[in-house]
All heavy atoms as a GROMACS GRO file, in nm:
protein
  403
    1MET      N    1   0.084  -0.119   0.001
    1MET     CA    2   0.000   0.000  -0.001
    1MET      C    3   0.089   0.124   0.000
    1MET      O    4   0.195   0.125   0.059
    1MET     CB    5  -0.093  -0.001   0.122
    1MET     CG    6  -0.207  -0.098   0.109
    1MET     SD    7  -0.326  -0.086   0.244
    1MET     CE    8  -0.248  -0.186   0.366
    2ASP      N    9   0.040   0.227  -0.064
    2ASP     CA   10   0.116   0.349  -0.080
    2ASP      C   11   0.109   0.438   0.042
    2ASP      O   12   0.009   0.447   0.111
    2ASP     CB   13   0.064   0.427  -0.202
    2ASP     CG   14   0.082   0.349  -0.332
    2ASP    OD1   15   0.193   0.299  -0.354
    2ASP    OD2   16  -0.015   0.343  -0.409
    3LYS      N   17   0.219   0.511   0.062
    3LYS     CA   18   0.225   0.614   0.167
    3LYS      C   19   0.192   0.748   0.104
    3LYS      O   20   0.219   0.770  -0.014
    3LYS     CB   21   0.364   0.619   0.228
    3LYS     CG   22   0.405   0.493   0.302
    3LYS     CD   23   0.544   0.505   0.358
    3LYS     CE   24   0.589   0.377   0.425
    3LYS     NZ   25   0.726   0.389   0.480
    4TYR      N   26   0.133   0.836   0.184
    4TYR     CA   27   0.097   0.970   0.135
    4TYR      C   28   0.154   1.073   0.231
    4TYR      O   29   0.150   1.056   0.354
    4TYR     CB   30  -0.054   0.984   0.126
    4TYR     CG   31  -0.113   0.915   0.006
    4TYR    CD1   32  -0.130   0.776   0.004
    4TYR    CD2   33  -0.152   0.986  -0.107
    4TYR    CE1   34  -0.182   0.712  -0.105
    4TYR    CE2   35  -0.205   0.922  -0.217
    4TYR     CZ   36  -0.220   0.786  -0.218
    4TYR     OH   37  -0.271   0.723  -0.325
    5GLU      N   38   0.201   1.186   0.174
    5GLU     CA   39   0.263   1.290   0.256
    5GLU      C   40   0.181   1.418   0.250
    5GLU      O   41   0.135   1.463   0.146
    5GLU     CB   42   0.404   1.321   0.208
    5GLU     CG   43   0.474   1.420   0.294
    5GLU     CD   44   0.621   1.441   0.258
    5GLU    OE1   45   0.661   1.398   0.147
    5GLU    OE2   46   0.695   1.498   0.338
    6CYS      N   47   0.165   1.474   0.368
    6CYS     CA   48   0.097   1.604   0.386
    6CYS      C   49   0.197   1.716   0.358
    6CYS      O   50   0.318   1.698   0.380
    6CYS     CB   51   0.044   1.613   0.528
    6CYS     SG   52  -0.046   1.763   0.564
    7PRO      N   53   0.150   1.832   0.315
    7PRO     CA   54   0.244   1.946   0.296
    7PRO      C   55   0.322   1.978   0.422
    7PRO      O   56   0.434   2.032   0.413
    7PRO     CB   57   0.152   2.062   0.258
    7PRO     CG   58   0.033   1.996   0.192
    7PRO     CD   59   0.016   1.866   0.267
    8CYS      N   60   0.271   1.945   0.542
    8CYS     CA   61   0.340   1.976   0.667
    8CYS      C   62   0.452   1.878   0.697
    8CYS      O   63   0.529   1.898   0.790
    8CYS     CB   64   0.242   1.981   0.785
    8CYS     SG   65   0.192   1.818   0.846
    9GLY      N   66   0.459   1.769   0.620
    9GLY     CA   67   0.566   1.670   0.639
    9GLY      C   68   0.518   1.540   0.701
    9GLY      O   69   0.592   1.443   0.702
   10TYR      N   70   0.394   1.538   0.753
   10TYR     CA   71   0.340   1.413   0.810
   10TYR      C   72   0.321   1.312   0.697
   10TYR      O   73   0.271   1.345   0.589
   10TYR     CB   74   0.203   1.442   0.878
   10TYR     CG   75   0.131   1.316   0.918
   10TYR    CD1   76   0.162   1.248   1.037
   10TYR    CD2   77   0.028   1.264   0.837
   10TYR    CE1   78   0.094   1.133   1.072
   10TYR    CE2   79  -0.038   1.148   0.874
   10TYR     CZ   80  -0.006   1.084   0.989
   10TYR     OH   81  -0.073   0.968   1.025
   11VAL      N   82   0.361   1.189   0.723
   11VAL     CA   83   0.344   1.081   0.625
   11VAL      C   84   0.244   0.981   0.679
   11VAL      O   85   0.264   0.926   0.789
   11VAL     CB   86   0.477   1.011   0.592
   11VAL    CG1   87   0.454   0.890   0.500
   11VAL    CG2   88   0.575   1.109   0.528
   12TYR      N   89   0.135   0.957   0.602
   12TYR     CA   90   0.041   0.854   0.641
   12TYR      C   91   0.092   0.721   0.589
   12TYR      O   92   0.110   0.704   0.467
   12TYR     CB   93  -0.100   0.880   0.586
   12TYR     CG   94  -0.193   0.765   0.618
   12TYR    CD1   95  -0.243   0.751   0.747
   12TYR    CD2   96  -0.223   0.667   0.525
   12TYR    CE1   97  -0.323   0.643   0.781
   12TYR    CE2   98  -0.304   0.558   0.557
   12TYR     CZ   99  -0.353   0.547   0.686
   12TYR     OH  100  -0.431   0.441   0.720
   13ASP      N  101   0.117   0.630   0.680
   13ASP     CA  102   0.167   0.495   0.645
   13ASP      C  103   0.057   0.395   0.677
   13ASP      O  104   0.020   0.376   0.793
   13ASP     CB  105   0.292   0.465   0.727
   13ASP     CG  106   0.355   0.330   0.692
   13ASP    OD1  107   0.293   0.252   0.618
   13ASP    OD2  108   0.466   0.305   0.741
   14PRO      N  109   0.001   0.332   0.573
   14PRO     CA  110  -0.108   0.236   0.596
   14PRO      C  111  -0.070   0.121   0.690
   14PRO      O  112  -0.154   0.068   0.760
   14PRO     CB  113  -0.139   0.180   0.456
   14PRO     CG  114  -0.078   0.274   0.361
   14PRO     CD  115   0.034   0.345   0.434
   15ALA      N  116   0.057   0.086   0.696
   15ALA     CA  117   0.102  -0.021   0.785
   15ALA      C  118   0.084   0.018   0.931
   15ALA      O  119   0.069  -0.068   1.017
   15ALA     CB  120   0.248  -0.055   0.756
   16GLU      N  121   0.087   0.150   0.958
   16GLU     CA  122   0.072   0.199   1.093
   16GLU      C  123  -0.069   0.249   1.123
   16GLU      O  124  -0.114   0.247   1.236
   16GLU     CB  125   0.172   0.311   1.120
   16GLU     CG  126   0.316   0.267   1.111
   16GLU     CD  127   0.413   0.382   1.133
   16GLU    OE1  128   0.370   0.491   1.173
   16GLU    OE2  129   0.532   0.360   1.108
   17GLY      N  130  -0.139   0.300   1.020
   17GLY     CA  131  -0.271   0.357   1.041
   17GLY      C  132  -0.261   0.485   1.121
   17GLY      O  133  -0.156   0.552   1.120
   18ASP      N  134  -0.366   0.523   1.189
   18ASP     CA  135  -0.368   0.645   1.273
   18ASP      C  136  -0.451   0.612   1.397
   18ASP      O  137  -0.567   0.651   1.409
   18ASP     CB  138  -0.428   0.761   1.194
   18ASP     CG  139  -0.432   0.891   1.273
   18ASP    OD1  140  -0.367   0.898   1.379
   18ASP    OD2  141  -0.502   0.983   1.228
   19ALA      N  142  -0.390   0.536   1.486
   19ALA     CA  143  -0.460   0.483   1.605
   19ALA      C  144  -0.523   0.593   1.688
   19ALA      O  145  -0.633   0.578   1.744
   19ALA     CB  146  -0.367   0.400   1.689
   20GLU      N  147  -0.457   0.709   1.698
   20GLU     CA  148  -0.509   0.819   1.780
   20GLU      C  149  -0.644   0.869   1.728
   20GLU      O  150  -0.722   0.928   1.804
   20GLU     CB  151  -0.409   0.935   1.783
   20GLU     CG  152  -0.286   0.903   1.862
   20GLU     CD  153  -0.189   1.020   1.867
   20GLU    OE1  154  -0.229   1.132   1.838
   20GLU    OE2  155  -0.072   0.996   1.905
   21ASN      N  156  -0.669   0.845   1.599
   21ASN     CA  157  -0.795   0.895   1.538
   21ASN      C  158  -0.882   0.778   1.492
   21ASN      O  159  -0.969   0.794   1.406
   21ASN     CB  160  -0.763   0.989   1.422
   21ASN     CG  161  -0.701   1.118   1.473
   21ASN    OD1  162  -0.766   1.194   1.544
   21ASN    ND2  163  -0.577   1.140   1.440
   22GLY      N  164  -0.860   0.659   1.548
   22GLY     CA  165  -0.946   0.545   1.522
   22GLY      C  166  -0.928   0.478   1.389
   22GLY      O  167  -1.016   0.407   1.341
   23VAL      N  168  -0.812   0.494   1.326
   23VAL     CA  169  -0.784   0.431   1.197
   23VAL      C  170  -0.689   0.315   1.222
   23VAL      O  171  -0.573   0.336   1.260
   23VAL     CB  172  -0.722   0.530   1.098
   23VAL    CG1  173  -0.688   0.458   0.968
   23VAL    CG2  174  -0.815   0.648   1.073
   24PRO      N  175  -0.738   0.192   1.209
   24PRO     CA  176  -0.652   0.075   1.237
   24PRO      C  177  -0.541   0.056   1.134
   24PRO      O  178  -0.553   0.098   1.019
   24PRO     CB  179  -0.750  -0.042   1.234
   24PRO     CG  180  -0.864   0.007   1.150
   24PRO     CD  181  -0.872   0.155   1.164
   25ALA      N  182  -0.433  -0.008   1.178
   25ALA     CA  183  -0.324  -0.043   1.087
   25ALA      C  184  -0.381  -0.127   0.973
   25ALA      O  185  -0.475  -0.206   0.994
   25ALA     CB  186  -0.217  -0.120   1.163
   26GLY      N  187  -0.326  -0.109   0.855
   26GLY     CA  188  -0.374  -0.185   0.738
   26GLY      C  189  -0.482  -0.110   0.658
   26GLY      O  190  -0.530  -0.161   0.558
   27THR      N  191  -0.515   0.014   0.698
   27THR     CA  192  -0.615   0.093   0.626
   27THR      C  193  -0.548   0.172   0.515
   27THR      O  194  -0.462   0.258   0.544
   27THR     CB  195  -0.688   0.191   0.723
   27THR    OG1  196  -0.748   0.116   0.828
   27THR    CG2  197  -0.794   0.270   0.650
   28ALA      N  198  -0.584   0.146   0.392
   28ALA     CA  199  -0.529   0.219   0.279
   28ALA      C  200  -0.571   0.366   0.284
   28ALA      O  201  -0.679   0.398   0.336
   28ALA     CB  202  -0.576   0.158   0.148
   29PHE      N  203  -0.488   0.453   0.229
   29PHE     CA  204  -0.520   0.596   0.229
   29PHE      C  205  -0.656   0.621   0.163
   29PHE      O  206  -0.738   0.700   0.210
   29PHE     CB  207  -0.410   0.674   0.154
   29PHE     CG  208  -0.432   0.823   0.161
   29PHE    CD1  209  -0.394   0.897   0.272
   29PHE    CD2  210  -0.485   0.890   0.052
   29PHE    CE1  211  -0.410   1.034   0.275
   29PHE    CE2  212  -0.504   1.029   0.056
   29PHE     CZ  213  -0.466   1.102   0.168
   30GLU      N  214  -0.682   0.548   0.055
   30GLU     CA  215  -0.807   0.565  -0.020
   30GLU      C  216  -0.929   0.525   0.064
   30GLU      O  217  -1.042   0.568   0.039
   30GLU     CB  218  -0.806   0.481  -0.148
   30GLU     CG  219  -0.701   0.523  -0.248
   30GLU     CD  220  -0.560   0.468  -0.219
   30GLU    OE1  221  -0.543   0.386  -0.126
   30GLU    OE2  222  -0.467   0.510  -0.289
   31ASP      N  223  -0.908   0.440   0.167
   31ASP     CA  224  -1.015   0.392   0.250
   31ASP      C  225  -1.037   0.476   0.378
   31ASP      O  226  -1.124   0.445   0.456
   31ASP     CB  227  -0.991   0.245   0.288
   31ASP     CG  228  -0.995   0.155   0.167
   31ASP    OD1  229  -1.063   0.187   0.068
   31ASP    OD2  230  -0.930   0.050   0.171
   32LEU      N  231  -0.956   0.581   0.394
   32LEU     CA  232  -0.975   0.667   0.511
   32LEU      C  233  -1.109   0.739   0.499
   32LEU      O  234  -1.152   0.771   0.388
   32LEU     CB  235  -0.863   0.774   0.518
   32LEU     CG  236  -0.725   0.722   0.556
   32LEU    CD1  237  -0.621   0.831   0.533
   32LEU    CD2  238  -0.723   0.674   0.699
   33PRO      N  239  -1.175   0.764   0.611
   33PRO     CA  240  -1.303   0.836   0.604
   33PRO      C  241  -1.284   0.973   0.540
   33PRO      O  242  -1.177   1.035   0.555
   33PRO     CB  243  -1.343   0.852   0.751
   33PRO     CG  244  -1.262   0.752   0.826
   33PRO     CD  245  -1.137   0.731   0.747
   34ASP      N  246  -1.386   1.024   0.470
   34ASP     CA  247  -1.374   1.153   0.404
   34ASP      C  248  -1.347   1.266   0.503
   34ASP      O  249  -1.282   1.364   0.470
   34ASP     CB  250  -1.507   1.184   0.330
   34ASP     CG  251  -1.523   1.095   0.208
   34ASP    OD1  252  -1.423   1.043   0.158
   34ASP    OD2  253  -1.639   1.082   0.164
   35GLN      N  254  -1.391   1.252   0.628
   35GLN     CA  255  -1.369   1.356   0.726
   35GLN      C  256  -1.234   1.349   0.795
   35GLN      O  257  -1.200   1.438   0.872
   35GLN     CB  258  -1.482   1.357   0.830
   35GLN     CG  259  -1.483   1.234   0.922
   35GLN     CD  260  -1.562   1.117   0.865
   35GLN    OE1  261  -1.592   1.113   0.748
   35GLN    NE2  262  -1.595   1.022   0.949
   36TRP      N  263  -1.155   1.245   0.763
   36TRP     CA  264  -1.020   1.235   0.823
   36TRP      C  265  -0.933   1.350   0.777
   36TRP      O  266  -0.936   1.390   0.659
   36TRP     CB  267  -0.957   1.101   0.780
   36TRP     CG  268  -0.824   1.074   0.842
   36TRP    CD1  269  -0.800   1.018   0.963
   36TRP    CD2  270  -0.696   1.105   0.788
   36TRP    NE1  271  -0.664   1.010   0.987
   36TRP    CE2  272  -0.598   1.066   0.882
   36TRP    CE3  273  -0.654   1.166   0.668
   36TRP    CZ2  274  -0.463   1.080   0.861
   36TRP    CZ3  275  -0.517   1.181   0.648
   36TRP    CH2  276  -0.423   1.140   0.743
   37VAL      N  277  -0.854   1.403   0.869
   37VAL     CA  278  -0.760   1.511   0.837
   37VAL      C  279  -0.624   1.476   0.898
   37VAL      O  280  -0.613   1.390   0.984
   37VAL     CB  281  -0.808   1.649   0.891
   37VAL    CG1  282  -0.936   1.693   0.822
   37VAL    CG2  283  -0.825   1.645   1.041
   38CYS      N  284  -0.521   1.543   0.852
   38CYS     CA  285  -0.387   1.523   0.903
   38CYS      C  286  -0.386   1.542   1.056
   38CYS      O  287  -0.430   1.647   1.104
   38CYS     CB  288  -0.291   1.621   0.837
   38CYS     SG  289  -0.124   1.616   0.906
   39PRO      N  290  -0.337   1.442   1.131
   39PRO     CA  291  -0.333   1.455   1.273
   39PRO      C  292  -0.233   1.561   1.324
   39PRO      O  293  -0.237   1.603   1.438
   39PRO     CB  294  -0.297   1.316   1.323
   39PRO     CG  295  -0.229   1.251   1.208
   39PRO     CD  296  -0.289   1.312   1.084
   40LYS      N  297  -0.145   1.603   1.236
   40LYS     CA  298  -0.041   1.699   1.276
   40LYS      C  299  -0.086   1.844   1.253
   40LYS      O  300  -0.065   1.928   1.336
   40LYS     CB  301   0.087   1.669   1.200
   40LYS     CG  302   0.208   1.748   1.245
   40LYS     CD  303   0.333   1.696   1.177
   40LYS     CE  304   0.455   1.777   1.218
   40LYS     NZ  305   0.573   1.732   1.145
   41CYS      N  306  -0.148   1.870   1.134
   41CYS     CA  307  -0.182   2.009   1.100
   41CYS      C  308  -0.330   2.032   1.065
   41CYS      O  309  -0.373   2.145   1.050
   41CYS     CB  310  -0.094   2.060   0.988
   41CYS     SG  311  -0.140   1.994   0.824
   42GLY      N  312  -0.406   1.922   1.047
   42GLY     CA  313  -0.548   1.936   1.017
   42GLY      C  314  -0.581   1.952   0.869
   42GLY      O  315  -0.698   1.976   0.833
   43ALA      N  316  -0.483   1.932   0.781
   43ALA     CA  317  -0.507   1.942   0.636
   43ALA      C  318  -0.597   1.828   0.592
   43ALA      O  319  -0.590   1.717   0.644
   43ALA     CB  320  -0.376   1.938   0.558
   44GLU      N  321  -0.682   1.857   0.492
   44GLU     CA  322  -0.774   1.755   0.438
   44GLU      C  323  -0.697   1.661   0.344
   44GLU      O  324  -0.588   1.693   0.296
   44GLU     CB  325  -0.888   1.824   0.366
   44GLU     CG  326  -0.971   1.909   0.461
   44GLU     CD  327  -1.085   1.983   0.392
   44GLU    OE1  328  -1.096   1.974   0.269
   44GLU    OE2  329  -1.160   2.052   0.463
   45LYS      N  330  -0.757   1.545   0.319
   45LYS     CA  331  -0.696   1.440   0.235
   45LYS      C  332  -0.653   1.490   0.098
   45LYS      O  333  -0.552   1.446   0.045
   45LYS     CB  334  -0.795   1.325   0.217
   45LYS     CG  335  -0.810   1.238   0.340
   45LYS     CD  336  -0.920   1.134   0.321
   45LYS     CE  337  -0.896   1.042   0.205
   45LYS     NZ  338  -1.000   0.938   0.190
   46GLU      N  339  -0.728   1.583   0.042
   46GLU     CA  340  -0.702   1.632  -0.095
   46GLU      C  341  -0.562   1.694  -0.108
   46GLU      O  342  -0.510   1.708  -0.217
   46GLU     CB  343  -0.808   1.726  -0.141
   46GLU     CG  344  -0.813   1.856  -0.062
   46GLU     CD  345  -0.928   1.946  -0.103
   46GLU    OE1  346  -1.039   1.925  -0.053
   46GLU    OE2  347  -0.905   2.038  -0.183
   47PHE      N  348  -0.504   1.739   0.005
   47PHE     CA  349  -0.375   1.807  -0.001
   47PHE      C  350  -0.257   1.710   0.011
   47PHE      O  351  -0.143   1.751  -0.006
   47PHE     CB  352  -0.367   1.913   0.110
   47PHE     CG  353  -0.467   2.020   0.092
   47PHE    CD1  354  -0.579   2.026   0.173
   47PHE    CD2  355  -0.455   2.115  -0.010
   47PHE    CE1  356  -0.676   2.125   0.154
   47PHE    CE2  357  -0.550   2.214  -0.030
   47PHE     CZ  358  -0.659   2.218   0.055
   48PHE      N  359  -0.283   1.583   0.039
   48PHE     CA  360  -0.177   1.483   0.049
   48PHE      C  361  -0.130   1.440  -0.090
   48PHE      O  362  -0.209   1.437  -0.183
   48PHE     CB  363  -0.229   1.359   0.124
   48PHE     CG  364  -0.229   1.375   0.274
   48PHE    CD1  365  -0.316   1.462   0.337
   48PHE    CD2  366  -0.145   1.299   0.352
   48PHE    CE1  367  -0.318   1.477   0.474
   48PHE    CE2  368  -0.148   1.310   0.492
   48PHE     CZ  369  -0.233   1.399   0.553
   49GLU      N  370  -0.002   1.409  -0.100
   49GLU     CA  371   0.055   1.360  -0.225
   49GLU      C  372   0.114   1.221  -0.206
   49GLU      O  373   0.175   1.193  -0.103
   49GLU     CB  374   0.162   1.455  -0.278
   49GLU     CG  375   0.104   1.590  -0.318
   49GLU     CD  376   0.206   1.672  -0.397
   49GLU    OE1  377   0.307   1.617  -0.444
   49GLU    OE2  378   0.182   1.792  -0.409
   50LYS      N  379   0.092   1.137  -0.305
   50LYS     CA  380   0.142   1.000  -0.300
   50LYS      C  381   0.296   1.000  -0.308
   50LYS      O  382   0.353   1.072  -0.390
   50LYS     CB  383   0.083   0.921  -0.415
   50LYS     CG  384   0.119   0.775  -0.419
   50LYS     CD  385   0.045   0.711  -0.532
   50LYS     CE  386   0.099   0.576  -0.570
   50LYS     NZ  387   0.027   0.519  -0.683
   51LEU      N  388   0.359   0.922  -0.223
   51LEU     CA  389   0.505   0.908  -0.228
   51LEU      C  390   0.543   0.800  -0.323
   51LEU      O  391   0.475   0.699  -0.335
   51LEU     CB  392   0.559   0.876  -0.088
   51LEU     CG  393   0.544   0.987   0.018
   51LEU    CD1  394   0.595   0.936   0.151
   51LEU    CD2  395   0.616   1.114  -0.022
   52ASP      N  396   0.654   0.818  -0.393
   52ASP     CA  397   0.703   0.718  -0.487
   52ASP      C  398   0.779   0.609  -0.417
   52ASP      O  399   0.839   0.626  -0.320
   52ASP     CB  400   0.794   0.782  -0.592
   52ASP     CG  401   0.715   0.876  -0.684
   52ASP    OD1  402   0.599   0.850  -0.709
   52ASP    OD2  403   0.776   0.976  -0.730
   0.00000   0.00000   0.00000
């Protein structure tokens, strides 16, 4: 699964998920809830870029 980076530098790693916000490990970026935002800066999903 692909990792995605926020403009603030936070990287969403599907292998880790986002436990603090109720996202279990193994959740693909595409499967994150629409209301999910960057836990570091609050940016919406649309601002994240896929890492190569």
